[in-house]
C-alpha positions as CSV (number, residue, x, y, z in Angstrom):
1,M,160.9,-100.9,-80.9
2,I,161.0,-102.3,-84.4
3,G,164.3,-104.0,-85.0
4,A,163.9,-105.6,-88.4
5,T,161.6,-106.6,-91.2
6,A,162.1,-110.1,-92.6
7,T,160.4,-112.1,-95.3
8,A,159.0,-115.5,-94.2
9,T,161.9,-117.2,-96.0
10,E,164.5,-115.0,-94.3
11,M,162.9,-115.7,-90.9
12,Q,163.0,-119.4,-91.5
13,N,166.6,-119.4,-92.7
14,N,168.0,-117.1,-90.1
15,F,165.7,-117.8,-87.1
16,G,168.6,-117.5,-84.6
17,R,169.5,-114.0,-85.7
18,Y,165.9,-112.8,-85.4
19,L,165.4,-114.6,-82.1
20,N,168.4,-112.7,-80.7
21,L,166.8,-109.4,-81.8
22,V,163.7,-110.3,-79.9
23,I,165.6,-111.4,-76.8
24,G,167.3,-107.9,-77.0
25,G,163.8,-106.3,-76.8
26,Q,163.3,-105.6,-80.4
27,E,160.3,-106.4,-82.6
28,V,160.6,-108.2,-86.0
29,I,157.9,-107.7,-88.7
30,V,157.4,-110.8,-90.9
31,T,156.3,-110.3,-94.5
32,K,155.1,-112.7,-97.2
33,N,154.7,-111.5,-100.8
34,G,155.4,-107.9,-99.6
35,K,152.6,-107.9,-97.0
36,E,152.9,-108.0,-93.2
37,V,151.7,-111.3,-91.9
38,G,152.9,-111.3,-88.3
39,R,155.2,-109.9,-85.7
40,F,157.8,-111.6,-83.5
41,I,157.7,-109.6,-80.3
42,P,159.3,-109.8,-76.8
43,K,157.2,-111.4,-74.1
44,S,157.0,-108.1,-72.1
45,T,155.4,-106.4,-75.2
46,A,152.8,-109.2,-75.5
47,I,151.9,-108.8,-71.9
48,S,151.5,-105.1,-72.3
49,Y,149.2,-105.5,-75.3
50,L,147.0,-107.8,-73.3
51,T,146.9,-105.4,-70.3
52,D,146.0,-102.5,-72.6
53,S,143.2,-104.6,-74.1
54,L,141.8,-105.6,-70.7
55,T,142.0,-102.0,-69.5
56,G,139.8,-101.0,-72.5
57,I,137.2,-103.6,-71.5
58,L,137.1,-102.6,-67.9
59,K,136.7,-98.8,-68.5
60,G,133.8,-97.1,-66.6
61,G,134.7,-98.6,-63.2
62,D,133.2,-102.0,-63.8
63,T,135.1,-104.8,-62.3
64,A,135.6,-108.2,-63.9
65,D,133.1,-109.6,-61.4
66,D,130.5,-107.0,-62.4
67,L,130.9,-107.8,-66.0
68,R,130.7,-111.6,-65.4
69,E,127.5,-111.1,-63.3
70,A,125.9,-109.0,-66.0
71,R,126.8,-111.5,-68.7
72,L,125.3,-114.4,-66.6
73,R,122.2,-112.4,-65.9
74,E,121.8,-111.7,-69.6
75,K,122.5,-115.3,-70.6
76,Y,120.0,-116.7,-68.1
77,E,117.5,-113.8,-68.4
78,I,117.7,-113.0,-64.6
79,A,116.0,-109.7,-63.7
80,D,118.0,-107.2,-61.6
């Protein structure tokens, strides 16, 4: 959940305030010159982003071991 938007200067000058928002589970969008440059997010959200990314990589029933083996076979040109 987005809790606030802050300029880079506001973030620097009021870090404790924004840190408390993140500790409370909220997300802070950081802008510079009116453009989003980053997000300050809770750890649980970051872990969920990583998990979602890995799930996309492993679609189709391939396991991490299968993917690693295929990569090594391709790298070292080993026939199946």
